[in-house]
C-alpha positions as CSV (number, residue, x, y, z in Angstrom):
1,M,-31.2,21.1,9.4
2,P,-28.4,20.4,6.9
3,K,-27.6,16.9,5.6
4,Q,-25.5,14.9,7.7
5,R,-22.6,13.1,6.7
6,K,-22.6,9.7,6.9
7,R,-20.9,8.6,10.1
8,G,-16.6,6.7,9.6
9,T,-16.8,8.4,5.7
10,V,-13.3,10.7,5.5
11,R,-13.1,13.1,2.1
12,G,-10.4,15.5,1.3
13,S,-6.9,15.1,2.3
14,H,-5.5,11.7,4.7
15,K,-3.1,12.4,7.1
16,A,0.4,12.4,5.9
17,M,3.7,11.4,7.1
18,D,6.2,14.0,7.1
19,Y,8.9,12.7,4.2
20,H,11.9,13.1,6.3
21,D,10.3,11.2,8.6
22,L,10.0,8.0,6.1
23,P,13.5,6.3,6.2
24,T,13.6,5.6,9.9
25,F,10.4,4.3,9.5
26,M,10.8,2.0,7.1
27,L,14.0,0.6,8.3
28,K,11.2,-0.1,11.3
29,L,9.0,-1.8,9.5
30,A,11.8,-3.5,7.7
31,T,12.2,-5.2,11.3
32,N,8.4,-6.7,11.6
33,S,7.9,-9.8,9.6
34,D,4.2,-9.9,9.7
35,Q,2.4,-10.1,6.5
36,S,0.3,-7.0,7.4
37,A,3.9,-5.6,7.8
38,R,4.8,-6.5,4.1
39,A,1.7,-5.6,2.7
40,L,2.3,-1.5,4.2
41,E,5.4,-1.7,3.2
42,V,4.5,-3.2,-0.9
43,A,1.5,-0.2,-0.6
44,I,4.0,2.8,0.3
45,L,6.9,1.5,-1.9
46,T,4.2,1.0,-5.5
47,F,2.3,4.3,-4.3
48,A,-0.8,1.9,-4.4
49,R,-4.3,2.2,-2.8
50,T,-4.9,0.1,0.4
51,N,-7.8,-2.0,-1.4
52,E,-5.7,-2.5,-4.5
53,V,-2.8,-4.0,-2.0
54,Q,-5.6,-6.1,-0.2
55,T,-6.7,-7.7,-2.8
56,M,-3.4,-8.1,-4.7
57,R,-3.2,-11.4,-6.9
58,W,-0.6,-14.1,-8.0
59,S,-2.0,-13.9,-11.2
60,Q,-1.7,-10.0,-11.6
61,L,2.2,-10.2,-11.1
62,D,4.8,-10.7,-13.7
63,L,7.8,-11.5,-11.3
64,E,10.2,-12.0,-13.7
65,S,9.8,-8.2,-15.3
66,G,9.0,-6.9,-12.1
67,L,5.8,-5.4,-13.2
68,W,1.9,-5.8,-11.2
69,D,-0.3,-5.8,-13.8
70,L,-3.8,-4.3,-12.2
71,G,-6.1,-4.6,-15.4
72,T,-9.1,-2.2,-14.8
73,L,-11.5,-4.0,-12.5
74,D,-9.6,-3.5,-9.0
75,T,-8.9,-0.1,-10.0
76,K,-10.3,3.8,-8.7
77,N,-11.2,4.9,-11.8
78,E,-11.3,1.6,-13.8
79,R,-8.7,2.4,-16.0
80,L,-6.1,0.2,-16.9
81,K,-3.4,0.2,-13.8
82,R,0.5,-1.4,-14.8
83,T,2.9,-0.5,-11.5
84,P,6.1,-1.4,-12.0
85,L,7.3,-3.6,-8.6
86,P,10.9,-2.2,-6.5
87,R,13.4,-4.3,-6.0
88,Q,12.7,-4.7,-2.1
89,T,9.0,-5.2,-2.8
90,L,10.3,-7.8,-5.6
91,A,12.3,-9.9,-3.4
92,Y,9.4,-10.0,-1.0
93,L,7.1,-10.8,-3.6
94,R,9.4,-13.5,-4.8
95,E,10.2,-15.6,-1.5
96,A,6.5,-15.2,-0.5
97,N,5.4,-16.9,-3.5
98,R,7.6,-20.4,-2.8
99,S,6.1,-20.8,0.4
100,R,2.5,-18.9,-0.3
101,V,-1.1,-19.9,1.5
102,S,-3.4,-19.2,-1.1
103,D,-3.1,-20.0,-4.7
104,E,-4.7,-16.7,-5.3
105,L,-4.6,-14.4,-2.8
106,V,-0.9,-13.1,-1.8
107,F,-2.2,-11.4,1.0
108,P,-4.8,-13.4,2.4
109,G,-6.9,-12.7,5.6
110,R,-7.4,-15.3,8.1
111,N,-9.5,-17.7,6.4
112,L,-7.2,-17.8,3.7
113,V,-10.3,-17.1,1.0
114,Q,-11.0,-13.3,2.0
115,P,-8.2,-10.5,1.7
116,I,-6.7,-9.0,4.3
117,S,-7.8,-6.6,7.0
118,N,-7.2,-3.0,6.0
119,M,-7.0,-2.1,9.9
120,T,-4.2,-4.6,9.8
121,M,-2.2,-2.0,7.6
122,L,-3.2,0.7,10.0
123,K,-2.5,-0.8,13.0
124,H,1.0,-1.0,12.1
125,L,1.2,2.6,10.8
126,K,0.0,3.6,13.6
127,Q,2.2,1.5,16.4
128,I,5.9,2.0,14.2
129,A,4.7,5.4,13.9
130,G,3.1,6.7,17.0
131,D,1.0,8.7,15.3
132,E,-2.7,7.8,15.7
133,T,-3.7,10.0,13.2
134,L,-2.1,8.6,10.0
135,T,-3.3,6.7,7.4
136,V,-2.1,4.6,4.9
137,H,-3.4,6.1,1.6
138,G,-1.4,9.2,3.0
139,F,1.6,8.1,2.1
140,R,0.8,8.8,-1.6
141,T,0.8,12.6,-0.2
142,T,4.0,11.8,1.5
143,F,5.5,11.1,-1.9
144,R,4.1,13.6,-4.0
145,T,4.6,16.8,-1.2
146,W,8.6,14.6,-1.4
147,A,8.6,14.9,-4.9
148,Q,7.4,18.6,-5.2
149,E,9.9,19.7,-2.7
150,E,12.6,17.3,-4.0
151,T,12.3,17.3,-7.6
152,D,12.0,19.2,-10.7
153,Y,9.3,16.8,-12.3
154,E,5.6,18.7,-13.3
155,E,3.3,17.9,-10.7
156,E,1.0,15.7,-13.6
157,I,4.3,13.5,-13.5
């Protein structure tokens, strides 16, 4: 018999939102003040992986220059990664920094020691979008599709 796939593992493309629907989705997301909604917004605006946003640490952020330095340990391929932070993300992070509840994690979970669950971002995505098949990781595809269809940049860029 063929080898059975492990339950819960998804390989291949993740269901993405049509980029034409993204502005309306972002407006709806902005009306939600929950920390998990902000984490989802950060993931979308920075094109970061869910795990990278979950484990985002204050020590990785340079809020003056607007850079997020993930180093190599928190990245998928263990390659050095520095991400510019969009002004919306910077505004939220500066505000959150003033009233932070964790010295380490930007998005702490309930116990303030562990990061938030990836399910919290997914929950907001599904509630706001009304589509149970979408994934947070799919926003990386949303951006790539927009860039391919609406810009003249090479795919590698």
